A tleap script that builds the chain and sets N, CA, C and O, in Angstrom:
source leaprc.protein.ff14SB
mol = sequence {
  NMET PRO ALA TYR LEU TRP SER GLY ALA LEU
  ASN TYR THR TRP HIE ASN PRO GLU THR GLY
  LYS GLN GLU SER LYS LEU GLY TYR VAL VAL
  LYS VAL ASP ASP THR TRP PHE LEU GLY SER
  GLY THR TYR CGLU
}
set mol.1.N position { -6.828 27.567 282.078 }
set mol.1.CA position { -7.258 26.221 281.771 }
set mol.1.C position { -6.512 25.232 282.673 }
set mol.1.O position { -5.307 25.392 282.866 }
set mol.2.N position { -7.150 24.265 283.205 }
set mol.2.CA position { -6.527 23.335 284.111 }
set mol.2.C position { -5.380 22.535 283.432 }
set mol.2.O position { -5.476 22.157 282.264 }
set mol.3.N position { -4.318 22.296 284.188 }
set mol.3.CA position { -3.129 21.615 283.677 }
set mol.3.C position { -3.432 20.256 283.119 }
set mol.3.O position { -2.833 19.848 282.124 }
set mol.4.N position { -4.361 19.533 283.744 }
set mol.4.CA position { -4.653 18.195 283.271 }
set mol.4.C position { -5.197 18.181 281.837 }
set mol.4.O position { -5.101 17.149 281.172 }
set mol.5.N position { -5.747 19.254 281.351 }
set mol.5.CA position { -6.125 19.268 279.955 }
set mol.5.C position { -4.965 19.403 278.938 }
set mol.5.O position { -5.132 19.249 277.728 }
set mol.6.N position { -3.840 19.686 279.485 }
set mol.6.CA position { -2.616 19.744 278.616 }
set mol.6.C position { -1.668 18.592 278.883 }
set mol.6.O position { -0.473 18.694 278.603 }
set mol.7.N position { -2.182 17.504 279.417 }
set mol.7.CA position { -1.364 16.343 279.765 }
set mol.7.C position { -1.878 15.161 278.892 }
set mol.7.O position { -3.069 15.017 278.617 }
set mol.8.N position { -0.883 14.324 278.477 }
set mol.8.CA position { -1.342 13.111 277.786 }
set mol.8.C position { -0.200 12.448 276.955 }
set mol.8.O position { 0.918 12.945 276.820 }
set mol.9.N position { -0.588 11.338 276.448 }
set mol.9.CA position { 0.374 10.524 275.614 }
set mol.9.C position { 0.108 10.900 274.113 }
set mol.9.O position { -0.974 11.308 273.691 }
set mol.10.N position { 1.252 10.706 273.356 }
set mol.10.CA position { 1.124 10.974 271.907 }
set mol.10.C position { 2.150 10.072 271.197 }
set mol.10.O position { 3.170 9.649 271.741 }
set mol.11.N position { 1.769 9.812 269.887 }
set mol.11.CA position { 2.751 9.077 269.095 }
set mol.11.C position { 3.256 10.068 268.019 }
set mol.11.O position { 2.478 10.887 267.528 }
set mol.12.N position { 4.511 10.000 267.663 }
set mol.12.CA position { 5.101 10.900 266.740 }
set mol.12.C position { 6.421 10.212 266.125 }
set mol.12.O position { 6.902 9.214 266.661 }
set mol.13.N position { 6.951 10.763 265.036 }
set mol.13.CA position { 8.187 10.271 264.511 }
set mol.13.C position { 9.298 11.264 264.825 }
set mol.13.O position { 9.088 12.477 264.857 }
set mol.14.N position { 10.507 10.702 265.059 }
set mol.14.CA position { 11.643 11.459 265.387 }
set mol.14.C position { 12.882 10.815 264.856 }
set mol.14.O position { 12.907 9.595 264.692 }
set mol.15.N position { 13.914 11.570 264.578 }
set mol.15.CA position { 15.233 11.005 264.189 }
set mol.15.C position { 15.876 10.292 265.335 }
set mol.15.O position { 16.119 10.883 266.388 }
set mol.16.N position { 16.169 8.962 265.134 }
set mol.16.CA position { 16.780 8.178 266.095 }
set mol.16.C position { 18.291 8.280 265.854 }
set mol.16.O position { 18.727 7.799 264.808 }
set mol.17.N position { 19.112 8.848 266.703 }
set mol.17.CA position { 20.590 9.027 266.490 }
set mol.17.C position { 21.321 7.679 266.428 }
set mol.17.O position { 22.397 7.601 265.834 }
set mol.18.N position { 20.771 6.632 267.019 }
set mol.18.CA position { 21.425 5.294 267.060 }
set mol.18.C position { 21.336 4.642 265.659 }
set mol.18.O position { 22.283 4.011 265.188 }
set mol.19.N position { 20.175 4.815 265.018 }
set mol.19.CA position { 19.945 4.150 263.735 }
set mol.19.C position { 20.082 5.055 262.526 }
set mol.19.O position { 20.245 4.586 261.399 }
set mol.20.N position { 20.013 6.398 262.778 }
set mol.20.CA position { 20.067 7.309 261.640 }
set mol.20.C position { 18.761 7.407 260.890 }
set mol.20.O position { 18.725 8.010 259.817 }
set mol.21.N position { 17.681 6.838 261.410 }
set mol.21.CA position { 16.383 6.750 260.706 }
set mol.21.C position { 15.305 7.496 261.511 }
set mol.21.O position { 15.408 7.720 262.717 }
set mol.22.N position { 14.254 7.865 260.740 }
set mol.22.CA position { 13.050 8.431 261.360 }
set mol.22.C position { 12.293 7.212 261.891 }
set mol.22.O position { 11.993 6.278 261.148 }
set mol.23.N position { 11.987 7.240 263.216 }
set mol.23.CA position { 11.299 6.137 263.860 }
set mol.23.C position { 10.143 6.606 264.729 }
set mol.23.O position { 10.088 7.771 265.123 }
set mol.24.N position { 9.250 5.727 265.018 }
set mol.24.CA position { 8.059 6.066 265.812 }
set mol.24.C position { 8.447 6.124 267.284 }
set mol.24.O position { 9.202 5.292 267.787 }
set mol.25.N position { 7.887 7.168 267.977 }
set mol.25.CA position { 8.105 7.286 269.372 }
set mol.25.C position { 6.774 7.431 270.098 }
set mol.25.O position { 5.799 7.929 269.535 }
set mol.26.N position { 6.741 6.991 271.353 }
set mol.26.CA position { 5.637 7.202 272.236 }
set mol.26.C position { 6.132 8.126 273.276 }
set mol.26.O position { 7.139 7.894 273.946 }
set mol.27.N position { 5.354 9.242 273.401 }
set mol.27.CA position { 5.721 10.289 274.368 }
set mol.27.C position { 4.600 10.635 275.328 }
set mol.27.O position { 3.440 10.300 275.088 }
set mol.28.N position { 4.953 11.314 276.428 }
set mol.28.CA position { 4.008 11.739 277.409 }
set mol.28.C position { 4.383 13.100 277.826 }
set mol.28.O position { 5.561 13.310 278.117 }
set mol.29.N position { 3.464 14.103 277.892 }
set mol.29.CA position { 3.754 15.451 278.320 }
set mol.29.C position { 2.776 15.935 279.365 }
set mol.29.O position { 1.579 15.650 279.318 }
set mol.30.N position { 3.341 16.701 280.341 }
set mol.30.CA position { 2.476 17.245 281.431 }
set mol.30.C position { 2.811 18.761 281.522 }
set mol.30.O position { 3.966 19.188 281.507 }
set mol.31.N position { 1.721 19.518 281.614 }
set mol.31.CA position { 1.869 20.988 281.806 }
set mol.31.C position { 2.143 21.197 283.259 }
set mol.31.O position { 1.334 20.816 284.105 }
set mol.32.N position { 3.290 21.807 283.579 }
set mol.32.CA position { 3.664 22.114 284.960 }
set mol.32.C position { 3.031 23.442 285.464 }
set mol.32.O position { 2.495 23.504 286.571 }
set mol.33.N position { 3.107 24.474 284.639 }
set mol.33.CA position { 2.455 25.726 284.927 }
set mol.33.C position { 2.358 26.486 283.564 }
set mol.33.O position { 2.486 25.894 282.493 }
set mol.34.N position { 2.133 27.793 283.658 }
set mol.34.CA position { 1.906 28.521 282.369 }
set mol.34.C position { 3.121 28.703 281.483 }
set mol.34.O position { 2.987 29.162 280.349 }
set mol.35.N position { 4.296 28.358 281.965 }
set mol.35.CA position { 5.534 28.514 281.186 }
set mol.35.C position { 6.350 27.184 281.026 }
set mol.35.O position { 7.269 27.126 280.209 }
set mol.36.N position { 6.014 26.143 281.796 }
set mol.36.CA position { 6.806 24.909 281.719 }
set mol.36.C position { 5.966 23.713 281.376 }
set mol.36.O position { 4.841 23.559 281.852 }
set mol.37.N position { 6.538 22.857 280.530 }
set mol.37.CA position { 5.947 21.530 280.200 }
set mol.37.C position { 7.042 20.536 280.468 }
set mol.37.O position { 8.220 20.841 280.278 }
set mol.38.N position { 6.669 19.331 280.912 }
set mol.38.CA position { 7.599 18.268 281.169 }
set mol.38.C position { 7.264 17.071 280.300 }
set mol.38.O position { 6.130 16.594 280.347 }
set mol.39.N position { 8.195 16.566 279.515 }
set mol.39.CA position { 7.834 15.421 278.686 }
set mol.39.C position { 8.928 14.411 278.634 }
set mol.39.O position { 10.072 14.674 279.003 }
set mol.40.N position { 8.566 13.273 278.180 }
set mol.40.CA position { 9.450 12.076 277.994 }
set mol.40.C position { 9.028 11.254 276.804 }
set mol.40.O position { 7.851 11.273 276.445 }
set mol.41.N position { 9.892 10.567 276.204 }
set mol.41.CA position { 9.530 9.698 275.085 }
set mol.41.C position { 10.460 8.533 274.978 }
set mol.41.O position { 11.581 8.554 275.487 }
set mol.42.N position { 9.966 7.476 274.285 }
set mol.42.CA position { 10.761 6.319 274.030 }
set mol.42.C position { 10.469 5.810 272.642 }
set mol.42.O position { 9.346 5.936 272.154 }
set mol.43.N position { 11.480 5.227 271.992 }
set mol.43.CA position { 11.271 4.610 270.670 }
set mol.43.C position { 10.534 3.353 270.815 }
set mol.43.O position { 10.795 2.580 271.737 }
set mol.44.N position { 9.591 3.104 269.915 }
set mol.44.CA position { 8.800 1.853 269.957 }
set mol.44.C position { 9.512 0.748 269.223 }
set mol.44.O position { 9.005 -0.372 269.150 }
savepdb mol mol.pdb
quit
């Protein structure tokens, strides 16, 4: 399956260590190959 089909933005909740609360994050993930994904996220 082409890597671009495994790439995209997503919203999810995650524990924020600065506030101690579950908070909304915006993330982006890219499939590099059959064994690696690269992702990043930021609290909204």
